C-alpha positions in Angstrom: 124.2 102.0 128.3 126.8 100.8 125.9 124.3 98.9 123.8 122.1 102.0 123.6 125.0 104.1 122.4 125.9 101.6 119.7 122.3 101.3 118.6 122.0 105.1 118.4 125.2 105.4 116.4 124.1 102.8 113.8 120.7 104.4 113.5 122.2 107.9 112.9 124.9 106.5 110.6 122.4 104.8 108.3 119.7 107.5 108.4 120.7 109.3 105.2 120.8 107.8 101.6 124.5 108.5 101.4 125.3 106.6 104.6 123.0 103.8 103.5 125.1 103.4 100.4 128.2 103.5 102.5 126.9 100.6 104.6 125.9 98.6 101.5 129.4 99.3 100.1 131.1 98.1 103.3 129.0 94.9 103.4 129.7 94.2 99.7 133.4 94.9 100.2 133.5 92.6 103.2 131.7 89.8 101.2 134.1 90.1 98.3 137.2 90.1 100.7 135.8 87.0 102.5 135.3 85.2 99.2 138.8 86.1 97.9 140.4 85.0 101.1 138.5 81.7 101.0 139.6 81.1 97.4 143.2 81.7 98.5 142.8 79.5 101.6 141.3 76.6 99.6 144.1 76.8 97.1 146.7 76.8 99.9 144.9 74.0 101.8 144.9 71.6 98.8 148.5 72.5 97.9 149.3 71.3 101.5 146.8 68.4 101.8 147.5 66.9 98.4 151.0 65.9 99.5 149.6 64.2 102.6 146.5 62.5 101.5 146.3 58.7 102.0 143.8 56.4 100.3 142.6 53.1 101.9 139.9 50.9 100.4 137.3 53.6 99.7 136.4 57.3 100.4 135.6 58.5 104.0 132.3 57.6 105.6 130.9 61.1 105.9 129.7 63.3 103.1 131.6 66.4 104.2 134.8 64.4 104.5 134.2 63.0 101.0 133.9 66.7 99.9 137.2 67.4 101.5 139.2 64.3 100.3 137.9 63.7 96.8 139.9 66.4 95.0 143.1 65.2 96.8 142.4 61.6 95.9 142.1 62.5 92.3 145.5 64.2 92.6 146.9 61.1 94.3 145.7 58.8 91.5 147.3 61.0 88.9 150.6 60.9 90.9 150.6 57.2 91.7 149.0 55.5 88.7 152.4 54.8 87.2 153.1 52.5 90.2 150.6 50.0 88.8 150.3 48.0 85.6 146.5 48.1 85.7 144.5 51.0 87.1 140.8 50.6 87.5 138.5 53.3 88.8 135.2 52.2 90.4 132.3 54.7 90.6 128.7 54.5 91.8 126.6 54.9 94.9 126.5 53.2 98.3 126.3 49.7 96.7 129.8 50.0 95.2 130.9 51.9 98.3 130.1 48.9 100.5 127.6 50.5 102.8 125.9 47.3 104.1 125.6 47.0 107.9 128.6 45.2 109.5 130.6 45.4 106.3 134.2 46.6 106.9 135.9 49.2 104.6 138.0 46.5 103.0 135.0 44.3 102.2 133.6 46.3 99.3 133.2 45.3 95.7 136.3 47.2 94.5 138.6 45.5 97.0 137.4 42.0 96.0 137.6 42.9 92.3 141.2 44.0 92.9 141.9 40.6 94.5 140.3 38.7 91.7 142.1 40.6 89.0 145.4 40.2 90.7 144.9 36.4 90.8 143.8 36.4 87.2 146.8 38.5 86.0 149.9 37.0 87.7 152.9 39.3 87.4 150.7 42.4 87.0 150.3 45.0 89.7 146.6 45.9 89.9 144.9 48.8 91.7 141.2 49.4 91.9 140.5 52.9 93.1 137.0 52.8 94.7 135.6 56.4 94.3 132.0 55.4 94.8 130.0 58.1 96.7 127.0 57.0 98.8 123.8 58.7 98.0 125.0 59.9 94.6 122.7 59.9 91.5 123.4 59.7 87.8 123.8 63.5 87.7 126.6 63.2 90.2 128.1 60.1 88.5 128.2 62.0 85.2 130.6 64.7 86.5 132.8 62.2 88.5 133.0 60.0 85.4 134.1 62.9 83.2 136.7 63.9 85.7 137.9 60.2 86.1 138.4 60.0 82.3 141.1 62.8 82.7 143.1 60.4 84.8 143.4 58.0 81.8 142.6 54.8 83.8 142.8 51.4 82.0 139.1 50.8 82.8 136.2 52.3 84.7 133.5 50.3 86.5 130.3 52.1 87.4 127.2 50.9 89.1 123.6 52.1 88.6 120.6 51.5 90.8 116.9 50.9 90.0 115.8 53.6 92.5 117.7 56.2 90.4 114.9 56.1 87.9 111.9 56.3 90.2 109.9 59.6 90.8 111.3 60.2 94.3 114.8 60.4 92.9 114.4 62.2 89.5 113.2 65.5 91.0 116.8 66.4 91.6 119.2 64.8 89.1 122.2 65.5 91.2 122.8 65.6 95.0 126.3 67.0 95.3 126.3 70.3 93.5 129.9 71.1 94.5 131.0 68.5 92.0 130.1 70.9 89.2 132.0 73.8 90.7 135.1 71.7 91.5 135.3 69.5 88.4 133.8 71.6 85.7 135.0 75.2 86.2 135.0 76.0 82.5 131.6 74.5 81.8 132.8 71.8 79.3 131.1 68.9 81.1 127.9 70.8 81.9 127.2 71.9 78.3 125.8 68.6 77.0 123.5 68.2 80.0 122.5 71.7 80.8 118.8 71.1 80.4 118.9 68.0 82.6 121.0 69.6 85.3 119.0 72.7 85.6 115.3 71.8 84.8 114.0 74.9 86.6 115.1 78.4 87.8 115.8 77.1 91.4 118.3 74.5 90.2 119.9 77.0 87.8 120.5 79.6 90.6 121.9 76.9 92.8 124.4 75.8 90.3 125.4 79.3 89.4 125.9 80.1 93.1 128.1 77.0 93.5 130.1 78.1 90.5 130.6 81.8 91.2 130.2 82.2 95.0 133.1 80.5 96.8 131.4 80.8 100.3 128.5 78.8 98.9 130.6 76.3 96.9 133.0 75.5 99.8 130.5 75.5 102.7 130.8 71.7 103.1 134.5 72.0 103.0 134.5 74.5 105.8 132.2 72.2 107.8 134.6 69.3 107.2 137.6 71.3 108.3 136.0 73.1 111.3 133.4 70.7 112.6 134.4 67.3 110.9 130.7 67.0 110.0 127.6 69.1 109.5 127.0 71.2 112.6 123.4 70.2 112.9 124.3 66.5 112.9 127.0 67.0 115.6 124.4 68.8 117.7 121.9 66.0 117.2 124.4 63.3 118.0 125.4 65.3 121.2 121.7 65.6 122.1 121.0 61.9 121.5 124.1 61.0 123.6 122.9 63.2 126.4 119.4 61.5 126.4 121.1 58.1 126.5 123.2 59.1 129.5 120.2 60.5 131.3 118.2 57.3 130.6 121.1 55.2 132.1 121.4 57.6 135.1 117.7 57.3 135.9 117.3 53.7 134.8 114.7 54.6 132.1 114.1 52.2 129.3 115.3 53.5 125.9 112.7 55.5 124.0 113.6 53.8 120.7 114.4 50.1 119.8 117.9 49.0 119.4 119.0 46.5 116.6 120.8 43.5 118.0 123.0 41.1 116.0 120.0 38.8 115.8 118.2 41.2 113.5 121.0 41.7 111.0 121.4 39.6 107.9 123.0 36.3 108.3 125.5 34.4 106.1 123.4 31.6 104.6 120.0 30.3 103.5 119.1 29.7 107.2 119.5 33.4 108.1 117.5 34.5 111.2 113.9 35.2 110.3 114.0 38.1 112.8 115.8 40.0 110.0 112.7 40.0 107.9 110.3 40.6 110.8 112.4 43.6 111.8 112.4 45.0 108.2 108.6 44.4 107.8 108.3 47.3 110.3 110.8 49.5 108.4 109.6 48.7 104.9 106.9 51.5 104.7 109.7 54.0 105.3 111.4 53.0 102.0 108.4 52.1 99.9 108.3 55.6 98.3 111.6 54.7 96.6 109.9 51.9 94.7 107.2 53.8 93.0 107.2 51.8 89.7 105.9 54.6 87.5 106.9 53.7 83.9 110.2 55.2 82.9 109.7 57.8 80.2 112.8 57.4 78.1 112.3 60.8 76.6 112.1 62.8 79.8 113.4 60.8 82.7 116.6 62.7 83.8 118.3 59.7 85.4 117.7 57.7 82.2 119.0 60.5 80.0 122.1 61.0 82.3 122.8 57.3 82.0 122.7 57.4 78.3 125.0 60.4 78.3 127.5 58.6 80.6 127.5 55.6 78.2 128.2 57.9 75.2 131.0 59.7 77.0 132.5 56.4 77.9 132.5 55.2 74.4 133.7 58.5 72.9 136.7 58.5 75.3 138.0 55.1 74.2 138.5 54.1 77.8 137.0 50.7 78.5 134.1 50.5 80.8 131.9 48.0 82.6 128.5 48.9 83.9 126.2 47.1 86.3 122.8 47.5 87.7 122.6 46.7 91.4 120.3 43.8 92.5 117.3 44.3 94.7 116.3 42.1 97.6 113.1 40.5 96.2 112.2 38.6 99.3 112.3 41.7 101.4 110.7 44.1 98.9 108.3 41.4 97.5 105.1 43.3 96.4 106.9 46.5 95.8 108.9 45.1 92.9 107.4 41.7 92.0 105.1 43.2 89.5 105.0 43.9 85.7 105.7 47.6 86.1 109.1 46.9 87.8 109.9 44.2 85.2 109.2 46.6 82.3 111.3 49.4 83.8 114.2 46.9 84.3 113.7 45.9 80.6 114.0 49.6 79.5 117.2 50.0 81.5 118.7 46.8 80.1 117.7 47.9 76.6 119.5 51.2 77.0 122.8 49.5 77.6 122.1 46.9 74.9 121.4 49.6 72.3 124.6 51.4 73.2 126.5 48.0 73.0 128.0 48.6 76.4 129.6 45.9 78.6 126.9 45.5 81.2 125.3 43.1 83.7 122.1 43.4 85.6 122.3 41.7 89.0 118.6 41.7 89.7 117.4 38.2 90.5 121.1 37.0 90.4 121.9 37.4 94.1 120.4 35.1 96.8 118.4 37.0 99.4 120.8 36.0 102.2 123.5 38.1 100.7 121.6 41.3 101.4 121.8 43.4 104.5 118.7 45.4 103.6 116.8 46.3 100.4 119.8 46.8 98.2 123.1 46.7 100.1 125.1 43.5 100.4 127.1 41.5 103.0 130.8 41.0 102.5 130.1 37.6 100.7 127.5 39.4 98.6 130.1 42.0 97.5 132.5 39.2 96.8 129.9 37.5 94.6 129.4 40.7 92.5 133.1 41.2 92.1 133.6 37.6 90.9 130.9 38.2 88.2 132.4 41.5 87.2 135.9 40.1 86.8 135.2 38.2 83.6 133.7 41.3 82.0 136.6 43.5 83.2 139.2 41.1 81.8 137.4 40.9 78.5 137.3 44.7 78.1 141.0 45.0 79.1 142.0 42.4 76.6 139.9 44.0 73.9 141.6 47.4 74.6 145.0 45.6 74.7 145.6 47.0 78.1 146.7 43.6 79.2 149.6 42.3 77.1 150.2 38.6 76.8 
């Protein structure tokens, strides 16, 4: 009875053009109020959270939590940088983040680089701020790099990845659209890369929504604060947990294979062959990332974003060291052991050489037993990369006279 009365009221209320306009006006007013309240709430939240944020060895391990913490971490660096003699910011994707299986948060490249620099510079207090974001692309790196320059670090280290430049990744030059809204509110950073960032109407509308509609821009932040993750992922995790509990209850064999320690990467040349047998099954699922279509240096968005990042680094006067992540040749074998892959690597190397950037390509420089999969490294692998970066970092710091005798 009550539902019928409500339905009848709404039908009668919206039956005339005047009332329809009233309804539309009420909806619009509600939308505007919600957005204004959200803007005020976000401002209040960061005013509160910035004074409480703590930074360990890297950013959190969930995308929505990175969304929540990154602005506060930038505030923390600005506040605490004077505590250190040398401030280095590390940027990049999951390789710099240290996303290899069984790799602890304190076993990433940035942490080992900090240790090496501390040993090489006795009496100097060194801090490496690892702000690498797993899954990010050159479009994302560009905006984080520009924002990092505002902090005036002594040096920036940034990693690139071969898969950035392949067809499967260049369709969308940036993954984290909120970086634009948060870090480039006046459009200064976006101006030089507008055509790369918004190659079509869909991308343009998406970035405009992120810039001017707070509900859209801060949706991940709301998910982080309310759900601690994406709601869909939480539901899926709950459903998977329920299935496992039911299987145990009724003694049913798991419907999916589990990965034991025997199938993970080992620590030396005699690593268990089961690792490669296990990955031979998974390899087709990542093969699409290694489509070695020739890089078109005039149109490839990742290539053009990379060039723009190098230019911004040089124009800023802040020393920088860049590196290209190595790939696991034994695992990927036929996918990358071909002339197309070699030629694409040559084009990437040539780009950094032409810009006279401090750069190292780790492809074919890392033994296969230091990998946990196609590109991520074990803790010793991260240590090896850090050791090779240390010399370049010291050279750049000395050149910029950031390190005084």
